[in-house]
Each structure stands twice: as structure tokens, then as C-alpha cells.
N, CA, C, O and the ligand as a Tripos MOL2 file, in Angstrom:
@<TRIPOS>MOLECULE
protein
  237   235    60     0     0
PROTEIN
NO_CHARGES

@<TRIPOS>ATOM
      1 N          -4.8840    9.2630    7.3990 N.3       1 MET1
      2 CA         -4.2950    9.7350    6.1750 C.3       1 MET1
      3 C          -5.2700   10.4450    5.2690 C.2       1 MET1
      4 O          -6.4530   10.1060    5.2510 O.2       1 MET1
      5 N          -4.8210   11.3820    4.5490 N.am      2 ASP2
      6 CA         -5.6700   12.1630    3.6940 C.3       2 ASP2
      7 C          -6.2010   11.2740    2.5420 C.2       2 ASP2
      8 O          -5.4140   10.7290    1.7680 O.2       2 ASP2
      9 N          -7.4700   11.1420    2.4410 N.am      3 HIS3
     10 CA         -8.0820   10.2730    1.4310 C.3       3 HIS3
     11 C          -7.8670   10.8010    0.0340 C.2       3 HIS3
     12 O          -7.8490   10.0220   -0.9190 O.2       3 HIS3
     13 N          -7.7050   12.0900   -0.1140 N.am      4 ARG4
     14 CA         -7.4510   12.5820   -1.4580 C.3       4 ARG4
     15 C          -6.1280   12.0570   -2.0110 C.2       4 ARG4
     16 O          -5.9320   11.9000   -3.2160 O.2       4 ARG4
     17 N          -5.2040   11.7890   -1.0280 N.am      5 LEU5
     18 CA         -3.9320   11.2520   -1.4130 C.3       5 LEU5
     19 C          -4.0580    9.9070   -2.0660 C.2       5 LEU5
     20 O          -3.2710    9.5610   -2.9470 O.2       5 LEU5
     21 N          -5.0720    9.1210   -1.6310 N.am      6 LEU6
     22 CA         -5.2580    7.8290   -2.2000 C.3       6 LEU6
     23 C          -5.5770    7.8770   -3.6720 C.2       6 LEU6
     24 O          -5.2770    6.9310   -4.4000 O.2       6 LEU6
     25 N          -6.1830    8.9640   -4.1280 N.am      7 ASP7
     26 CA         -6.5450    9.1190   -5.5250 C.3       7 ASP7
     27 C          -5.3780    9.3290   -6.4240 C.2       7 ASP7
     28 O          -5.4470    9.0650   -7.6240 O.2       7 ASP7
     29 N          -4.2730    9.8160   -5.8410 N.am      8 ILE8
     30 CA         -3.1840   10.2300   -6.7070 C.3       8 ILE8
     31 C          -1.9470    9.2620   -6.5810 C.2       8 ILE8
     32 O          -1.0720    9.2230   -7.4460 O.2       8 ILE8
     33 N          -1.9330    8.4870   -5.4500 N.am      9 ILE9
     34 CA         -0.7860    7.6010   -5.3110 C.3       9 ILE9
     35 C          -1.0810    6.2750   -5.9690 C.2       9 ILE9
     36 O          -2.2320    5.8470   -6.0560 O.2       9 ILE9
     37 N          -0.0570    5.6490   -6.4190 N.am     10 ALA10
     38 CA         -0.1600    4.3700   -7.0860 C.3      10 ALA10
     39 C           1.0340    3.5180   -6.7080 C.2      10 ALA10
     40 O           2.0560    4.0120   -6.2320 O.2      10 ALA10
     41 N           0.8780    2.2420   -6.9310 N.am     11 CYS11
     42 CA          1.9770    1.3200   -6.7130 C.3      11 CYS11
     43 C           3.1460    1.6660   -7.6130 C.2      11 CYS11
     44 O           2.9680    1.8650   -8.8150 O.2      11 CYS11
     45 N           4.3160    1.7390   -7.0550 N.am     12 PRO12
     46 CA          5.4980    2.1090   -7.8590 C.3      12 PRO12
     47 C           5.9220    1.0080   -8.8090 C.2      12 PRO12
     48 O           6.6620    1.2610   -9.7590 O.2      12 PRO12
     49 N           5.4720   -0.1890   -8.5700 N.am     13 ILE13
     50 CA          5.8560   -1.3100   -9.4340 C.3      13 ILE13
     51 C           4.8930   -1.5130  -10.6000 C.2      13 ILE13
     52 O           5.2970   -1.5850  -11.7600 O.2      13 ILE13
     53 N           3.6230   -1.6000  -10.2630 N.am     14 CYS14
     54 CA          2.6680   -1.8880  -11.3930 C.3      14 CYS14
     55 C           1.7840   -0.6190  -11.6610 C.2      14 CYS14
     56 O           0.9920   -0.6070  -12.6040 O.2      14 CYS14
     57 N           1.9230    0.3640  -10.8820 N.am     15 HIS15
     58 CA          1.1600    1.6400  -11.1170 C.3      15 HIS15
     59 C          -0.3520    1.3900  -10.9470 C.2      15 HIS15
     60 O          -1.1760    2.1540  -11.4490 O.2      15 HIS15
     61 N          -0.6940    0.3140  -10.2350 N.am     16 GLY16
     62 CA         -2.0620    0.0430   -9.9030 C.3      16 GLY16
     63 C          -2.5310    0.8790   -8.7360 C.2      16 GLY16
     64 O          -1.7290    1.5200   -8.0570 O.2      16 GLY16
     65 N          -3.8280    0.8720   -8.5030 N.am     17 LYS17
     66 CA         -4.3990    1.5860   -7.3410 C.3      17 LYS17
     67 C          -4.0320    0.7910   -6.0430 C.2      17 LYS17
     68 O          -3.9190   -0.4340   -6.0160 O.2      17 LYS17
     69 N          -3.8660    1.5900   -5.0090 N.am     18 LEU18
     70 CA         -3.5640    0.9960   -3.7250 C.3      18 LEU18
     71 C          -4.7500    1.0700   -2.7840 C.2      18 LEU18
     72 O          -5.5390    2.0130   -2.8440 O.2      18 LEU18
     73 N          -4.8750    0.0880   -1.9250 N.am     19 ILE19
     74 CA         -5.9890    0.0440   -0.9900 C.3      19 ILE19
     75 C          -5.4080    0.3940    0.3790 C.2      19 ILE19
     76 O          -4.3750   -0.1480    0.7710 O.2      19 ILE19
     77 N          -6.0730    1.3070    1.1150 N.am     20 TYR20
     78 CA         -5.5740    1.6730    2.4270 C.3      20 TYR20
     79 C          -6.1740    0.7620    3.4400 C.2      20 TYR20
     80 O          -7.3920    0.6270    3.5550 O.2      20 TYR20
     81 N          -5.2990    0.1420    4.1720 N.am     21 ASP21
     82 CA         -5.6400   -0.7320    5.3460 C.3      21 ASP21
     83 C          -5.4860    0.1170    6.6300 C.2      21 ASP21
     84 O          -4.3810    0.3370    7.1250 O.2      21 ASP21
     85 N          -6.6180    0.5720    7.1330 N.am     22 LYS22
     86 CA         -6.5600    1.5260    8.2600 C.3      22 LYS22
     87 C          -6.0730    0.7570    9.4940 C.2      22 LYS22
     88 O          -5.4210    1.3630   10.3440 O.2      22 LYS22
     89 N          -6.3500   -0.5210    9.6340 N.am     23 GLN23
     90 CA         -5.9880   -1.2300   10.8660 C.3      23 GLN23
     91 C          -4.4760   -1.4400   10.8870 C.2      23 GLN23
     92 O          -3.8600   -1.2470   11.9360 O.2      23 GLN23
     93 N          -3.9000   -1.7980    9.8550 N.am     24 ASN24
     94 CA         -2.4510   -2.0470    9.7890 C.3      24 ASN24
     95 C          -1.6640   -0.8730    9.3570 C.2      24 ASN24
     96 O          -0.4350   -0.9210    9.3890 O.2      24 ASN24
     97 N          -2.2980    0.1780    8.9540 N.am     25 LEU25
     98 CA         -1.6390    1.3740    8.4500 C.3      25 LEU25
     99 C          -0.6780    1.0060    7.2920 C.2      25 LEU25
    100 O           0.5130    1.3150    7.2780 O.2      25 LEU25
    101 N          -1.2950    0.3390    6.3600 N.am     26 GLU26
    102 CA         -0.5160   -0.0910    5.1910 C.3      26 GLU26
    103 C          -1.3350    0.2070    3.9700 C.2      26 GLU26
    104 O          -2.5630    0.2780    3.9990 O.2      26 GLU26
    105 N          -0.5920    0.3800    2.8780 N.am     27 LEU27
    106 CA         -1.2380    0.5360    1.5630 C.3      27 LEU27
    107 C          -0.9710   -0.7380    0.7810 C.2      27 LEU27
    108 O           0.1680   -1.1420    0.5450 O.2      27 LEU27
    109 N          -2.0850   -1.3470    0.3920 N.am     28 ILE28
    110 CA         -1.9630   -2.6900   -0.2220 C.3      28 ILE28
    111 C          -2.1490   -2.6620   -1.7470 C.2      28 ILE28
    112 O          -3.0860   -2.0890   -2.3030 O.2      28 ILE28
    113 N          -1.1480   -3.3490   -2.3860 N.am     29 CYS29
    114 CA         -1.2820   -3.5440   -3.7920 C.3      29 CYS29
    115 C          -1.7780   -5.0100   -3.9720 C.2      29 CYS29
    116 O          -1.0950   -5.9690   -3.6120 O.2      29 CYS29
    117 N          -2.9620   -5.1250   -4.5300 N.am     30 LYS30
    118 CA         -3.5200   -6.4950   -4.7270 C.3      30 LYS30
    119 C          -2.7540   -7.2130   -5.8610 C.2      30 LYS30
    120 O          -2.6660   -8.4400   -5.8880 O.2      30 LYS30
    121 N          -2.2360   -6.4550   -6.7410 N.am     31 PHE31
    122 CA         -1.6250   -7.0900   -7.9330 C.3      31 PHE31
    123 C          -0.3040   -7.7590   -7.6060 C.2      31 PHE31
    124 O          -0.0110   -8.8820   -8.0150 O.2      31 PHE31
    125 N           0.4950   -6.9860   -6.8270 N.am     32 ASP32
    126 CA          1.8790   -7.5290   -6.4490 C.3      32 ASP32
    127 C           1.8640   -8.2250   -5.1110 C.2      32 ASP32
    128 O           2.8710   -8.8180   -4.7230 O.2      32 ASP32
    129 N           0.7540   -8.1770   -4.3870 N.am     33 HIS33
    130 CA          0.6400   -8.7530   -3.0520 C.3      33 HIS33
    131 C           1.7010   -8.1620   -2.1270 C.2      33 HIS33
    132 O           2.4220   -8.8580   -1.4130 O.2      33 HIS33
    133 N           1.7470   -6.8040   -2.1890 N.am     34 LEU34
    134 CA          2.7040   -6.0940   -1.3210 C.3      34 LEU34
    135 C           1.9130   -5.1170   -0.4660 C.2      34 LEU34
    136 O           0.8800   -4.5890   -0.8770 O.2      34 LEU34
    137 N           2.4570   -4.8820    0.8010 N.am     35 ALA35
    138 CA          1.8410   -3.8680    1.6270 C.3      35 ALA35
    139 C           2.9100   -2.8670    1.9170 C.2      35 ALA35
    140 O           3.9660   -3.1760    2.4680 O.2      35 ALA35
    141 N           2.5990   -1.6260    1.5210 N.am     36 TYR36
    142 CA          3.5580   -0.5200    1.8120 C.3      36 TYR36
    143 C           3.2110    0.1430    3.1280 C.2      36 TYR36
    144 O           2.0350    0.3870    3.3950 O.2      36 TYR36
    145 N           4.1940    0.4410    3.9570 N.am     37 PRO37
    146 CA          3.9010    1.0610    5.2400 C.3      37 PRO37
    147 C           3.5500    2.5360    5.0800 C.2      37 PRO37
    148 O           3.9350    3.2400    4.1470 O.2      37 PRO37
    149 N           2.7630    2.9320    6.1080 N.am     38 VAL38
    150 CA          2.4220    4.4250    6.1850 C.3      38 VAL38
    151 C           3.0410    4.8910    7.5320 C.2      38 VAL38
    152 O           2.6090    4.4500    8.5970 O.2      38 VAL38
    153 N           4.0330    5.7670    7.4730 N.am     39 ARG39
    154 CA          4.6870    6.2190    8.6720 C.3      39 ARG39
    155 C           4.4780    7.7020    8.8260 C.2      39 ARG39
    156 O           4.7430    8.4890    7.9180 O.2      39 ARG39
    157 N           3.9930    8.0680   10.0040 N.am     40 ASN40
    158 CA          3.6820    9.4770   10.2950 C.3      40 ASN40
    159 C           2.7990   10.0370    9.2200 C.2      40 ASN40
    160 O           2.9940   11.1760    8.7950 O.2      40 ASN40
    161 N           1.8190    9.2640    8.7580 N.am     41 ASN41
    162 CA          0.8940    9.7170    7.7660 C.3      41 ASN41
    163 C           1.5090    9.8640    6.3640 C.2      41 ASN41
    164 O           0.8720   10.3820    5.4470 O.2      41 ASN41
    165 N           2.7180    9.4130    6.2210 N.am     42 ILE42
    166 CA          3.3990    9.4570    4.9030 C.3      42 ILE42
    167 C           3.5710    8.0490    4.3330 C.2      42 ILE42
    168 O           4.2320    7.1920    4.9180 O.2      42 ILE42
    169 N           2.9620    7.8490    3.1870 N.am     43 PRO43
    170 CA          3.1090    6.5190    2.6130 C.3      43 PRO43
    171 C           4.5170    6.3040    2.0850 C.2      43 PRO43
    172 O           5.1000    7.1450    1.4020 O.2      43 PRO43
    173 N           5.0360    5.1200    2.4420 N.am     44 VAL44
    174 CA          6.4330    4.8470    2.0050 C.3      44 VAL44
    175 C           6.3000    3.8360    0.8900 C.2      44 VAL44
    176 O           6.1650    2.6310    1.0980 O.2      44 VAL44
    177 N           6.3480    4.4060   -0.3260 N.am     45 LEU45
    178 CA          6.1600    3.5420   -1.5290 C.3      45 LEU45
    179 C           7.4390    3.0740   -2.1180 C.2      45 LEU45
    180 O           7.8150    3.4460   -3.2300 O.2      45 LEU45
    181 N           8.0990    2.2610   -1.3700 N.am     46 LEU46
    182 CA          9.3590    1.6840   -1.7560 C.3      46 LEU46
    183 C           9.2880    0.1870   -1.7080 C.2      46 LEU46
    184 O           8.8460   -0.4000   -0.7190 O.2      46 LEU46
    185 N           9.7240   -0.4270   -2.7760 N.am     47 ARG47
    186 CA          9.7350   -1.8970   -2.7980 C.3      47 ARG47
    187 C          10.5030   -2.5340   -1.6810 C.2      47 ARG47
    188 O          10.1330   -3.5900   -1.1690 O.2      47 ARG47
    189 N          11.5860   -1.8780   -1.3050 N.am     48 GLU48
    190 CA         12.4680   -2.3890   -0.2390 C.3      48 GLU48
    191 C          11.7560   -2.3350    1.1310 C.2      48 GLU48
    192 O          12.0410   -3.1230    2.0320 O.2      48 GLU48
    193 N          10.8380   -1.3900    1.2480 N.am     49 GLU49
    194 CA         10.1560   -1.2080    2.5330 C.3      49 GLU49
    195 C           8.8460   -2.0560    2.6170 C.2      49 GLU49
    196 O           8.3140   -2.2840    3.7030 O.2      49 GLU49
    197 N           8.3530   -2.5080    1.4570 N.am     50 ALA50
    198 CA          7.0840   -3.1430    1.4560 C.3      50 ALA50
    199 C           7.1560   -4.6040    2.0260 C.2      50 ALA50
    200 O           8.1750   -5.2920    1.9690 O.2      50 ALA50
    201 N           6.0170   -4.9900    2.5570 N.am     51 ARG51
    202 CA          5.9030   -6.3300    3.1070 C.3      51 ARG51
    203 C           5.1560   -7.1990    2.1510 C.2      51 ARG51
    204 O           4.1080   -6.8060    1.6380 O.2      51 ARG51
    205 N           5.6860   -8.4070    1.8920 N.am     52 GLU52
    206 CA          5.0400   -9.3050    1.0230 C.3      52 GLU52
    207 C           3.8380   -9.9500    1.7210 C.2      52 GLU52
    208 O           3.9670  -10.4550    2.8360 O.2      52 GLU52
    209 N           2.7120   -9.9340    1.0910 N.am     53 LEU53
    210 CA          1.5280  -10.4920    1.6510 C.3      53 LEU53
    211 C           1.3040  -11.9260    1.2900 C.2      53 LEU53
    212 O           1.3450  -12.2570    0.1050 O.2      53 LEU53
    213 N           1.0730  -12.7790    2.2160 N.am     54 PRO54
    214 CA          0.6730  -14.0760    1.8220 C.3      54 PRO54
    215 C          -0.6930  -14.0930    1.0880 C.2      54 PRO54
    216 O          -1.5480  -13.2440    1.3390 O.2      54 PRO54
    217 N          -0.8720  -15.0360    0.2150 N.am     55 LEU55
    218 CA         -2.0680  -14.9550   -0.6060 C.3      55 LEU55
    219 C          -3.3600  -15.0180    0.1930 C.2      55 LEU55
    220 O          -4.3560  -14.4190   -0.2140 O.2      55 LEU55
    221 N          -3.3740  -15.7160    1.3000 N.am     56 ASP56
    222 CA         -4.5970  -15.8270    2.0600 C.3      56 ASP56
    223 C          -4.8950  -14.5490    2.8920 C.2      56 ASP56
    224 O          -5.9360  -14.4430    3.5420 O.2      56 ASP56
    225 N          -3.9610  -13.6010    2.8490 N.am     57 GLU57
    226 CA         -4.2850  -12.2980    3.5340 C.3      57 GLU57
    227 C          -4.8480  -11.2730    2.5600 C.2      57 GLU57
    228 O          -5.0460  -10.1090    2.9090 O.2      57 GLU57
    229 N          -5.0970  -11.7130    1.3540 N.am     58 GLU58
    230 CA         -5.5700  -10.7810    0.3510 C.3      58 GLU58
    231 C          -6.9210  -10.2660    0.7070 C.2      58 GLU58
    232 O          -7.7390  -11.0010    1.2600 O.2      58 GLU58
    233 N          -7.1950   -8.9610    0.3900 N.am     59 LYS59
    234 CA         -8.5190   -8.3670    0.7500 C.3      59 LYS59
    235 C          -9.2610   -7.9030   -0.4090 C.2      59 LYS59
    236 O         -10.3700   -7.3890   -0.2670 O.2      59 LYS59
    237 ZN          1.6050   -3.0680   -7.5820 Zn       60 ZN60
@<TRIPOS>BOND
     1     1     2 1
     2     2     3 1
     3     3     4 2
     4     3     5 am
     5     5     6 1
     6     6     7 1
     7     7     8 2
     8     7     9 am
     9     9    10 1
    10    10    11 1
    11    11    12 2
    12    11    13 am
    13    13    14 1
    14    14    15 1
    15    15    16 2
    16    15    17 am
    17    17    18 1
    18    18    19 1
    19    19    20 2
    20    19    21 am
    21    21    22 1
    22    22    23 1
    23    23    24 2
    24    23    25 am
    25    25    26 1
    26    26    27 1
    27    27    28 2
    28    27    29 am
    29    29    30 1
    30    30    31 1
    31    31    32 2
    32    31    33 am
    33    33    34 1
    34    34    35 1
    35    35    36 2
    36    35    37 am
    37    37    38 1
    38    38    39 1
    39    39    40 2
    40    39    41 am
    41    41    42 1
    42    42    43 1
    43    43    44 2
    44    43    45 am
    45    45    46 1
    46    46    47 1
    47    47    48 2
    48    47    49 am
    49    49    50 1
    50    50    51 1
    51    51    52 2
    52    51    53 am
    53    53    54 1
    54    54    55 1
    55    55    56 2
    56    55    57 am
    57    57    58 1
    58    58    59 1
    59    59    60 2
    60    59    61 am
    61    61    62 1
    62    62    63 1
    63    63    64 2
    64    63    65 am
    65    65    66 1
    66    66    67 1
    67    67    68 2
    68    67    69 am
    69    69    70 1
    70    70    71 1
    71    71    72 2
    72    71    73 am
    73    73    74 1
    74    74    75 1
    75    75    76 2
    76    75    77 am
    77    77    78 1
    78    78    79 1
    79    79    80 2
    80    79    81 am
    81    81    82 1
    82    82    83 1
    83    83    84 2
    84    83    85 am
    85    85    86 1
    86    86    87 1
    87    87    88 2
    88    87    89 am
    89    89    90 1
    90    90    91 1
    91    91    92 2
    92    91    93 am
    93    93    94 1
    94    94    95 1
    95    95    96 2
    96    95    97 am
    97    97    98 1
    98    98    99 1
    99    99   100 2
   100    99   101 am
   101   101   102 1
   102   102   103 1
   103   103   104 2
   104   103   105 am
   105   105   106 1
   106   106   107 1
   107   107   108 2
   108   107   109 am
   109   109   110 1
   110   110   111 1
   111   111   112 2
   112   111   113 am
   113   113   114 1
   114   114   115 1
   115   115   116 2
   116   115   117 am
   117   117   118 1
   118   118   119 1
   119   119   120 2
   120   119   121 am
   121   121   122 1
   122   122   123 1
   123   123   124 2
   124   123   125 am
   125   125   126 1
   126   126   127 1
   127   127   128 2
   128   127   129 am
   129   129   130 1
   130   130   131 1
   131   131   132 2
   132   131   133 am
   133   133   134 1
   134   134   135 1
   135   135   136 2
   136   135   137 am
   137   137   138 1
   138   138   139 1
   139   139   140 2
   140   139   141 am
   141   141   142 1
   142   142   143 1
   143   143   144 2
   144   143   145 am
   145   145   146 1
   146   146   147 1
   147   147   148 2
   148   147   149 am
   149   149   150 1
   150   150   151 1
   151   151   152 2
   152   151   153 am
   153   153   154 1
   154   154   155 1
   155   155   156 2
   156   155   157 am
   157   157   158 1
   158   158   159 1
   159   159   160 2
   160   159   161 am
   161   161   162 1
   162   162   163 1
   163   163   164 2
   164   163   165 am
   165   165   166 1
   166   166   167 1
   167   167   168 2
   168   167   169 am
   169   169   170 1
   170   170   171 1
   171   171   172 2
   172   171   173 am
   173   173   174 1
   174   174   175 1
   175   175   176 2
   176   175   177 am
   177   177   178 1
   178   178   179 1
   179   179   180 2
   180   179   181 am
   181   181   182 1
   182   182   183 1
   183   183   184 2
   184   183   185 am
   185   185   186 1
   186   186   187 1
   187   187   188 2
   188   187   189 am
   189   189   190 1
   190   190   191 1
   191   191   192 2
   192   191   193 am
   193   193   194 1
   194   194   195 1
   195   195   196 2
   196   195   197 am
   197   197   198 1
   198   198   199 1
   199   199   200 2
   200   199   201 am
   201   201   202 1
   202   202   203 1
   203   203   204 2
   204   203   205 am
   205   205   206 1
   206   206   207 1
   207   207   208 2
   208   207   209 am
   209   209   210 1
   210   210   211 1
   211   211   212 2
   212   211   213 am
   213   213   214 1
   214   214   215 1
   215   215   216 2
   216   215   217 am
   217   217   218 1
   218   218   219 1
   219   219   220 2
   220   219   221 am
   221   221   222 1
   222   222   223 1
   223   223   224 2
   224   223   225 am
   225   225   226 1
   226   226   227 1
   227   227   228 2
   228   227   229 am
   229   229   230 1
   230   230   231 1
   231   231   232 2
   232   231   233 am
   233   233   234 1
   234   234   235 1
   235   235   236 2
@<TRIPOS>SUBSTRUCTURE
     1 MET1         2 RESIDUE 1 A MET
     2 ASP2         6 RESIDUE 1 A ASP
     3 HIS3        10 RESIDUE 1 A HIS
     4 ARG4        14 RESIDUE 1 A ARG
     5 LEU5        18 RESIDUE 1 A LEU
     6 LEU6        22 RESIDUE 1 A LEU
     7 ASP7        26 RESIDUE 1 A ASP
     8 ILE8        30 RESIDUE 1 A ILE
     9 ILE9        34 RESIDUE 1 A ILE
    10 ALA10       38 RESIDUE 1 A ALA
    11 CYS11       42 RESIDUE 1 A CYS
    12 PRO12       46 RESIDUE 1 A PRO
    13 ILE13       50 RESIDUE 1 A ILE
    14 CYS14       54 RESIDUE 1 A CYS
    15 HIS15       58 RESIDUE 1 A HIS
    16 GLY16       62 RESIDUE 1 A GLY
    17 LYS17       66 RESIDUE 1 A LYS
    18 LEU18       70 RESIDUE 1 A LEU
    19 ILE19       74 RESIDUE 1 A ILE
    20 TYR20       78 RESIDUE 1 A TYR
    21 ASP21       82 RESIDUE 1 A ASP
    22 LYS22       86 RESIDUE 1 A LYS
    23 GLN23       90 RESIDUE 1 A GLN
    24 ASN24       94 RESIDUE 1 A ASN
    25 LEU25       98 RESIDUE 1 A LEU
    26 GLU26      102 RESIDUE 1 A GLU
    27 LEU27      106 RESIDUE 1 A LEU
    28 ILE28      110 RESIDUE 1 A ILE
    29 CYS29      114 RESIDUE 1 A CYS
    30 LYS30      118 RESIDUE 1 A LYS
    31 PHE31      122 RESIDUE 1 A PHE
    32 ASP32      126 RESIDUE 1 A ASP
    33 HIS33      130 RESIDUE 1 A HIS
    34 LEU34      134 RESIDUE 1 A LEU
    35 ALA35      138 RESIDUE 1 A ALA
    36 TYR36      142 RESIDUE 1 A TYR
    37 PRO37      146 RESIDUE 1 A PRO
    38 VAL38      150 RESIDUE 1 A VAL
    39 ARG39      154 RESIDUE 1 A ARG
    40 ASN40      158 RESIDUE 1 A ASN
    41 ASN41      162 RESIDUE 1 A ASN
    42 ILE42      166 RESIDUE 1 A ILE
    43 PRO43      170 RESIDUE 1 A PRO
    44 VAL44      174 RESIDUE 1 A VAL
    45 LEU45      178 RESIDUE 1 A LEU
    46 LEU46      182 RESIDUE 1 A LEU
    47 ARG47      186 RESIDUE 1 A ARG
    48 GLU48      190 RESIDUE 1 A GLU
    49 GLU49      194 RESIDUE 1 A GLU
    50 ALA50      198 RESIDUE 1 A ALA
    51 ARG51      202 RESIDUE 1 A ARG
    52 GLU52      206 RESIDUE 1 A GLU
    53 LEU53      210 RESIDUE 1 A LEU
    54 PRO54      214 RESIDUE 1 A PRO
    55 LEU55      218 RESIDUE 1 A LEU
    56 ASP56      222 RESIDUE 1 A ASP
    57 GLU57      226 RESIDUE 1 A GLU
    58 GLU58      230 RESIDUE 1 A GLU
    59 LYS59      234 RESIDUE 1 A LYS
    60 ZN60       237 GROUP 0 **** ****
């Protein structure tokens, strides 16, 4: 994924910065403990599509 994109995208819920997880192809919001999927290099920043992260998976 284009890293410049990371500078401009933010969590749709808290508008915080997202962390790109290359291994899982997810964008992680530490604040909401949500992981947004990246499909075909396109971040899907939808609450309905996000996966809830267990607290011990926090990075
Ligand atoms: Zn958030």
C-alpha cells in the first residue's frame, strides 16, 4: 500500500492515526481497538467491516 496514503487516512470513528499491519493487511486503530481491512490495496474504513481486536493483540 502507498505509504503516503497512511499520512492522510484516519480512523472514521475517532479520527486518530492508523497503523498499517503489513502481515495481516489491516489498518489498526489503537484507540478503538479496531482493525480495518485493506482489500486490493484499498483501505476499507468502515465500522461494519472492521474487526474488533482483543486487548492482548494490541501493538
Ligand atoms: Zn479510531
